[in-house]
C-alpha positions in Angstrom: -0.3 -0.1 0.0 1.4 3.3 -1.3 2.2 6.0 1.9 -0.5 9.0 2.5 0.9 12.1 1.6 1.2 14.7 4.3 -1.6 16.4 3.4 -3.9 13.4 2.6 -2.6 12.2 6.4 -3.5 15.8 7.7 -6.8 15.1 6.6 -7.4 12.1 8.5 -6.2 13.7 11.3 -8.4 16.4 11.5 -11.1 14.1 10.8 -9.9 12.3 13.5 -9.9 15.1 15.6 -13.2 16.5 14.7 -15.2 13.2 15.1 -13.4 12.8 18.5 -14.5 16.4 19.6 -18.0 15.6 18.7 -18.2 12.7 21.0 -16.4 14.6 23.8 -18.9 17.2 23.2 -22.1 15.1 23.3 -20.6 13.2 26.7 -20.7 16.9 28.0 -16.7 16.6 28.3 -15.9 20.5 27.0 -12.5 20.8 27.8 -11.5 17.4 26.2 -14.3 18.3 23.0 -12.2 22.1 23.0 -8.7 20.5 22.9 -9.7 18.3 20.5 -11.3 21.2 18.1 -7.7 23.1 18.7 -5.8 20.2 17.5 -7.9 19.5 14.3 -7.1 23.7 13.6 -3.3 23.3 13.9 -3.4 20.7 11.7 -5.6 22.3 9.3 -6.4 26.0 10.1 -9.0 26.6 7.3 -11.5 24.1 8.5 -14.5 25.7 8.9 -16.2 23.2 11.2 -13.6 23.1 13.5 -14.1 26.6 14.7 -17.5 25.9 14.8 -17.7 23.1 16.7 -15.0 25.0 18.8 -17.4 27.8 19.4 -19.9 25.5 20.7 -17.6 24.2 23.1 -16.3 27.6 24.6 -20.1 28.4 24.8 -20.8 25.6 26.7 -17.5 26.5 28.9 -18.9 29.9 29.6 -16.5 31.4 27.4 -19.2 33.7 25.2 -16.7 36.3 24.0 -14.0 33.3 22.9 -16.7 31.5 21.2 -18.1 34.9 19.3 -14.9 35.4 17.7 -14.4 31.0 16.9 -17.6 31.5 15.1 -16.4 35.0 13.1 -13.2 32.8 12.3 -15.5 30.1 10.8 -18.0 32.8 9.1 -14.8 34.5 7.4 -13.6 31.2 6.2 -17.2 30.4 4.1 -19.2 31.9 1.5 -21.7 29.2 1.9 -24.9 30.9 2.8 -26.5 28.1 4.4 -24.0 27.3 6.6 -23.9 31.0 8.0 -27.7 30.5 8.8 -27.0 27.4 10.3 -23.9 28.7 12.5 -25.7 31.7 13.9 -28.7 30.2 14.6 -27.0 27.3 16.7 -24.8 30.0 18.0 -28.1 32.2 19.4 -29.7 28.8 20.6 -26.7 28.2 22.7 -26.7 31.6 23.9 -30.1 31.8 25.0 -29.7 28.1 26.6 -26.7 29.6 28.7 -29.1 32.6 29.4 -26.5 35.1 27.5 -29.9 36.9 25.9 -27.9 40.1 25.0 -25.6 38.1 22.5 -27.8 36.1 21.6 -30.0 38.7 20.5 -27.2 40.5 18.6 -26.3 37.0 16.8 -30.4 36.2 15.6 -29.8 39.9 14.3 -26.8 38.7 12.1 -28.9 36.2 11.1 -31.5 38.3 10.2 -29.2 40.3 7.9 -28.2 36.6 5.9 -31.8 35.5 6.1 -34.4 38.0 6.7 -37.2 35.7 5.6 -36.6 32.9 7.8 -39.3 32.4 10.1 -37.5 30.4 13.0 -34.9 33.3 13.3 -37.3 36.1 14.2 -39.1 33.6 16.5 -35.7 32.9 18.5 -35.1 36.6 18.4 -38.7 37.1 20.0 -37.8 34.5 23.1 -34.7 36.2 23.3 -36.4 39.6 23.9 -38.9 38.3 26.0 -36.4 36.9 28.6 -35.3 40.5 28.6 -38.7 41.4 29.3 -38.5 43.8 26.1 -42.1 42.5 25.5 -43.1 45.0 22.7 -40.0 44.5 20.6 -40.9 40.3 21.3 -44.5 41.1 19.9 -43.0 42.9 16.7 -40.4 39.7 16.2 -43.4 37.0 16.5 -45.5 39.1 14.6 -42.8 38.9 12.0 -42.7 35.1 12.5 -46.7 34.9 11.8 -46.6 36.8 8.9 -43.2 34.4 7.3 -45.2 31.1 8.8 -48.7 31.9 10.1 -49.3 28.0 10.5 -46.9 27.5 13.2 -49.0 27.0 16.8 -45.6 28.0 18.8 -45.1 31.2 17.3 -48.8 32.0 18.1 -48.4 30.5 21.5 -45.4 32.7 22.4 -46.8 35.8 20.9 -49.9 35.0 23.6 -47.6 34.5 26.1 -46.2 38.2 25.3 -49.7 39.6 24.9 -50.6 38.2 28.4 -47.4 40.1 29.7 -48.7 43.3 28.0 -52.0 42.9 29.7 -53.7 42.3 26.1 -55.7 39.9 27.8 -58.1 39.6 24.7 -55.6 39.5 22.2 -53.9 37.5 24.1 -57.0 35.0 23.9 -57.2 34.7 20.3 -53.4 33.9 19.8 -53.9 30.7 21.7 -57.0 30.0 20.2 -55.4 30.2 17.0 -52.3 28.4 17.9 -54.9 25.6 18.2 -56.0 25.4 15.0 -52.9 23.9 13.7 -50.9 20.5 15.2 -48.3 20.8 18.0 -44.7 18.8 17.5 -45.9 17.5 20.6 -48.2 17.7 23.7 -46.0 19.4 26.1 -45.9 22.4 23.7 -49.6 22.0 23.2 -50.4 22.0 27.3 -48.2 25.4 27.4 -51.0 26.8 25.2 -54.1 25.7 27.2 -52.3 26.7 30.4 -51.7 30.2 29.0 -55.3 30.2 27.5 -56.6 29.0 30.8 -54.5 32.1 32.8 -56.4 34.5 29.9 -59.9 33.0 30.5 -58.7 33.4 34.5 -58.1 36.6 34.2 -61.6 37.2 32.2 -63.2 36.1 34.9 -64.7 32.7 32.3 -63.7 30.5 35.2 -65.2 27.4 34.6 -63.6 27.8 30.9 -60.5 28.3 32.5 -61.1 25.2 34.4 -61.3 23.3 31.3 -58.4 24.6 29.6 -56.2 23.4 32.8 -57.8 20.7 32.9 -57.0 19.7 29.2 -53.1 21.0 30.2 -52.5 18.4 32.8 -54.1 15.8 30.5 -51.4 16.7 28.2 -48.6 17.3 30.0 -46.8 14.0 30.8 -44.8 15.3 33.4 -47.9 16.7 35.7 -46.5 19.9 35.7 -47.1 22.0 39.4 -47.7 24.9 38.1 -50.8 23.5 35.8 -52.2 22.2 39.5 -51.4 25.7 41.3 -53.8 27.2 38.1 -56.3 24.3 38.8 -56.6 25.3 42.2 -57.1 28.7 42.3 -59.5 28.6 39.7 -61.2 26.1 41.8 -61.3 28.1 44.4 -62.8 31.0 42.8 -65.8 28.4 41.7 -66.1 27.8 45.5 -64.8 23.6 44.8 -62.7 24.0 48.1 -62.6 20.4 48.6 -61.7 19.6 44.6 -59.1 22.6 45.1 -57.2 21.2 48.3 -56.5 17.8 46.3 -54.9 20.4 43.5 -52.3 22.3 45.7 -52.2 18.9 47.2 -50.4 17.4 44.0 -48.7 20.7 43.8 -46.8 20.3 47.2 -46.0 16.5 46.0 -44.3 17.9 42.7 -42.8 20.7 44.0 -42.1 20.6 47.6 -39.7 22.9 47.9 -41.5 26.0 47.2 -42.8 27.5 50.4 -45.6 29.2 49.1 -47.1 25.9 47.8 -47.6 24.9 51.7 -49.4 28.3 52.5 -51.9 27.9 49.7 -52.6 24.7 51.0 -52.4 25.6 54.2 -55.0 28.5 53.1 -57.5 26.0 51.6 -57.6 24.3 54.7 -57.9 27.2 57.0 -60.8 28.0 54.9 -61.9 23.8 55.2 -61.7 24.4 59.1 -59.2 21.9 59.3 -56.7 24.2 61.7 -54.6 21.3 62.8 -53.1 20.4 59.2 -53.5 24.1 58.3 -51.2 25.2 61.0 -48.7 21.6 60.2 -48.8 23.1 56.6 -47.9 26.6 57.3 -45.0 25.2 59.4 -43.6 23.6 56.3 -44.1 27.0 54.6 -42.2 28.6 57.5 -39.5 25.6 57.5 -38.6 25.9 53.8 -38.3 29.7 53.8 -38.3 31.3 57.8 -37.7 35.0 56.5 -41.2 35.3 55.4 -43.3 37.6 57.8 -47.0 36.8 56.2 -46.1 33.2 57.1 -46.2 33.8 61.0 -49.5 36.1 60.2 -51.2 33.2 58.3 -49.8 30.7 61.1 -51.3 33.5 63.8 -54.7 32.9 62.3 -54.8 29.3 62.4 -53.6 29.1 66.3 -55.9 31.8 66.6 -58.5 29.2 65.5 -57.4 26.8 67.4 -57.8 28.6 70.5 -54.1 28.5 71.0 -53.5 31.9 71.8 -50.1 32.3 73.5 -48.4 30.1 70.5 -50.5 32.5 68.1 -49.1 35.6 69.7 -45.8 34.8 69.6 -46.0 33.9 65.3 -47.8 37.2 65.8 -44.9 38.6 67.1 -42.3 37.0 64.9 -44.6 38.6 61.7 -44.0 42.4 63.0 -40.1 41.6 63.9 -39.9 40.0 60.2 -41.8 42.9 58.9 -43.0 46.4 60.6 -45.7 46.7 58.6 -47.7 44.1 60.7 -47.2 46.3 63.7 -50.3 47.1 65.8 -50.1 50.6 65.3 -50.3 49.6 61.3 -52.1 46.5 61.5 -54.2 46.6 64.8 -56.5 43.6 64.3 -54.5 40.9 65.9 -52.9 43.4 68.9 -56.6 44.3 70.0 -57.8 40.7 70.0 -54.8 39.5 72.3 -55.5 42.9 74.2 -58.9 42.1 74.7 -58.7 38.5 75.7 -55.9 39.7 78.3 -58.2 42.1 79.9 -61.3 39.3 79.6 
């Protein structure tokens, strides 16, 4: 067999390092993946994909400025518009996933200059602007994406989310209903749309319809998101269906056991049902998770008062005052007056 020329051998070595780097990247061994990319670049400094893969590894290591430089080097070596579009799109997604929103926005704007009629770029630009809470600009980006691809339900859903943030609730509801005319890629995305629709209906005080939307979100969501149960529970309270609301908030606590406010919501329903011992236990769990919230102690005071455990109730009230002076008797006199009246009887 004839020996390989140096150029051929370097080509094999570049391919080896490229394949090895890709494997390491998928294993999330980013430092080693970066080293493989740099080895490939040393062997063949004009290899576009080596710089592109290097940029991805650098992003995952949090070295975003270096990653941008690597991508710019890749772009300077290629005249392939499709490659450039793919490269910028991927870099934008990576930055978005790493919460580098301003950098992601700059990348998507650069990509849009290359391909202004590509709807996904406007969609991800909208997502980035939404993450930056620049909702008016996000809405403009989603509307451009809708113009270019009016049949994508995810675009309509995200448009609805932004309209809701802008307190344009009727328009948000219309966007969700438009989204539901089309087929979603998966049930999880459809569940988010039903959840958003439920939120709009809830704000419009159309509680029965809101409940139906949340039920559909729960049916579609395989992970049974705690947020959906919370939304369902809040809606059931508005409908005075307290026993069902209790079951929903119980499920919230099971799915998200480390969020203190979940136990306060659960305890509040228990108090309404006059199950005060259980309410105290729920609120104490909230206090265990977050002992610096004055309102938790105030709620505990109320539950203990209902049980006529007034010494403990007073201690809870005094702790609420220590944490937040707005609960002080001069500002919020009701509990203190009750305790004073009982002491005088």
